[in-house]
C-alpha positions as CSV (number, residue, x, y, z in Angstrom):
1,M,-3.6,2.8,1.7
2,P,-6.3,5.4,2.1
3,A,-9.5,4.8,0.0
4,S,-9.6,6.7,-3.3
5,W,-11.3,6.4,-6.7
6,R,-9.1,5.1,-9.4
7,E,-9.6,4.4,-13.1
8,P,-9.8,0.7,-14.1
9,N,-6.5,1.1,-16.1
10,E,-4.8,2.1,-12.8
11,C,-5.8,-1.2,-11.1
12,L,-5.0,-4.9,-11.3
13,W,-7.2,-7.6,-9.8
14,D,-4.6,-10.2,-8.8
15,A,-1.2,-8.6,-8.0
16,P,1.1,-8.4,-5.0
17,G,-0.2,-6.3,-2.1
18,D,2.8,-4.0,-2.1
19,F,2.5,-3.1,-5.8
20,I,3.0,0.6,-6.3
21,T,2.5,1.3,-10.0
22,Q,-1.1,0.0,-10.0
23,V,-3.7,-0.7,-7.3
24,P,-3.9,-4.5,-6.3
25,L,-7.7,-4.7,-5.8
26,K,-7.9,-8.4,-4.7
27,E,-5.4,-7.9,-1.9
28,I,-7.1,-4.7,-0.7
29,Y,-10.5,-6.4,-0.9
30,I,-9.4,-9.4,1.1
31,S,-7.7,-7.3,3.8
32,S,-10.6,-4.8,4.0
33,F,-13.6,-7.1,3.8
34,Q,-12.4,-10.4,5.3
35,D,-15.3,-10.5,7.7
36,L,-17.9,-10.3,5.0
37,H,-19.2,-13.6,3.7
38,V,-19.2,-12.6,0.0
39,E,-17.8,-15.1,-2.5
40,L,-14.5,-13.8,-3.9
41,D,-15.5,-15.2,-7.3
42,H,-18.5,-12.8,-7.4
43,V,-16.4,-9.8,-6.6
44,A,-13.7,-11.0,-9.1
45,G,-16.5,-11.3,-11.7
46,F,-17.4,-7.7,-11.2
47,F,-13.9,-6.3,-11.3
48,R,-12.6,-8.5,-14.0
49,G,-15.7,-9.1,-16.1
50,I,-17.7,-5.8,-15.8
51,L,-14.9,-3.3,-15.3
52,G,-12.3,-5.2,-17.4
53,I,-9.6,-5.1,-14.8
54,D,-6.8,-7.7,-15.6
55,D,-4.5,-9.7,-13.5
56,I,-0.8,-8.8,-13.4
57,D,1.2,-9.7,-16.5
58,W,4.8,-9.4,-17.5
59,R,4.4,-5.8,-18.7
60,D,3.1,-4.8,-15.3
61,V,6.1,-6.5,-13.6
62,I,8.5,-4.6,-15.9
63,S,6.8,-1.3,-15.1
64,E,7.0,-2.0,-11.4
65,L,10.6,-3.0,-11.5
66,E,11.5,0.2,-13.5
67,E,9.6,2.3,-10.9
68,L,11.3,0.6,-8.0
69,K,14.6,1.2,-9.6
70,R,13.7,4.9,-10.3
71,Q,12.6,5.4,-6.6
72,A,15.6,3.4,-5.3
73,T,13.3,1.4,-3.2
74,I,14.2,-2.1,-4.4
75,R,13.4,-4.7,-1.7
76,G,14.9,-8.2,-1.9
77,E,11.9,-10.3,-1.2
78,G,9.6,-8.1,-3.3
79,V,11.9,-8.2,-6.3
80,R,12.2,-12.0,-6.0
81,Q,8.4,-12.2,-6.0
82,L,8.2,-10.0,-9.1
83,Y,10.8,-12.1,-11.0
84,G,8.8,-15.2,-10.1
85,I,5.7,-13.6,-11.6
86,L,7.7,-12.5,-14.6
87,F,8.9,-16.1,-15.1
88,E,5.4,-17.5,-14.7
89,R,3.7,-15.0,-17.0
90,S,6.3,-14.3,-19.6
91,P,5.1,-14.7,-23.2
92,T,5.6,-18.1,-24.7
93,R,4.8,-17.4,-28.3
94,E,7.7,-16.3,-30.5
95,S,5.9,-13.0,-31.4
96,G,5.6,-12.3,-27.7
97,K,9.2,-13.0,-27.1
98,R,10.2,-10.5,-29.9
99,E,8.0,-7.9,-28.3
100,M,9.6,-8.4,-24.9
101,R,13.1,-7.7,-26.2
């Protein structure tokens, strides 16, 4: 992916590397700066704490699945990974379950 400036709301910190609806910064950082001896926690603190960039949640997964369907680019392994994330991060409170429907 070529470097470009993005708004924080167009990014996620921890998301699959092949995510297309938002930029997965952690994966890009790890692959681009693997030779630097900078603690990932410090970088995460900047992106998550200062810029307010979140990790992937169930809403992001739904948006990604909808976009993959729209583009007709659904890939088996990628979809399995997204459903795994959806299962792990789905809302557990009753109010969240109503919102998900």
